[in-house]
C-alpha positions as CSV (number, residue, x, y, z in Angstrom):
1,M,11.0,14.1,5.4
2,I,8.6,13.5,7.8
3,C,5.0,15.8,7.6
4,A,2.8,16.2,10.5
5,G,-0.4,14.4,10.9
6,R,1.0,12.1,7.9
7,D,2.4,7.9,8.2
8,P,5.5,7.9,7.0
9,E,5.7,4.3,5.6
10,K,3.0,5.9,2.7
11,L,3.7,6.8,0.0
12,T,3.0,10.1,-2.0
13,R,1.3,9.9,-5.0
14,G,4.1,10.8,-7.4
15,M,5.7,8.6,-5.9
16,R,3.1,5.6,-6.8
17,V,2.8,6.9,-9.9
18,F,6.6,6.4,-10.5
19,A,6.5,3.3,-9.1
20,A,3.5,2.4,-11.8
21,M,5.3,3.9,-15.0
22,L,8.4,1.0,-13.7
23,A,6.2,-1.7,-12.8
24,F,4.7,-1.6,-16.8
25,L,8.5,-0.7,-18.0
26,L,10.1,-3.6,-16.2
27,I,6.8,-6.0,-17.1
28,S,7.5,-5.5,-21.0
29,A,10.9,-5.2,-21.1
30,G,10.5,-8.7,-18.9
31,I,7.5,-10.0,-21.1
32,Y,10.6,-8.8,-24.2
33,A,13.6,-11.0,-22.8
34,I,11.5,-14.4,-22.6
35,Y,10.2,-13.7,-26.3
36,S,13.4,-12.8,-27.7
37,G,15.0,-15.8,-25.8
38,F,13.1,-17.7,-27.2
39,S,13.0,-17.1,-30.1
40,E,17.0,-17.3,-30.6
41,D,17.0,-20.2,-28.3
42,T,18.7,-18.6,-25.5
43,P,17.2,-19.7,-22.3
44,L,19.7,-17.2,-19.9
45,I,17.8,-14.3,-21.4
46,A,14.3,-15.9,-21.1
47,A,15.2,-17.0,-17.4
48,G,16.5,-13.1,-16.9
49,G,12.9,-12.3,-18.1
50,V,11.1,-14.2,-15.7
51,A,13.1,-12.3,-13.0
52,V,12.6,-9.1,-14.4
53,I,9.0,-10.1,-14.6
54,V,9.0,-10.6,-10.6
55,Y,10.9,-7.7,-10.0
56,G,8.1,-5.4,-11.5
57,L,5.8,-7.2,-10.1
58,L,7.3,-6.2,-6.7
59,W,7.1,-2.5,-8.0
60,G,3.6,-3.0,-9.1
61,N,2.4,-4.3,-5.6
62,L,4.3,-0.8,-4.0
63,A,1.9,1.3,-6.6
64,R,-1.1,-0.9,-5.8
65,T,-1.1,-0.2,-1.9
66,G,1.1,2.5,-1.5
67,R,3.9,0.9,1.2
68,H,7.0,-1.2,1.8
69,G,6.2,-4.7,1.1
70,K,7.0,-6.8,4.0
71,V,8.7,-9.6,2.4
72,P,12.1,-10.6,4.0
73,L,14.3,-11.0,0.9
74,W,16.8,-11.8,3.3
75,P,17.5,-12.6,6.7
C-alpha cells in the first residue's frame, strides 16, 4: 500500500519492531545452536547456528535502517 508523501521503501515503526524481535530471536537461537553443537560434538549444528546468526544480523540491519538491504544475494 502506497501512501501519499511516504517513501514506499521505508518500513513503518511496527515492521521495524517486528524485525528487531525476529533478529533477537534468531541470534539467540544461533548462539544456542553453536553452544549445543560444540558441547554435543556435532559440527553441522554449529555451522547451522552460524548461518542463523548471519540471517539474524540481516534482520537486525533491516530494523536499524528501516530499509531493505541492497546486497545482491543472487544474480
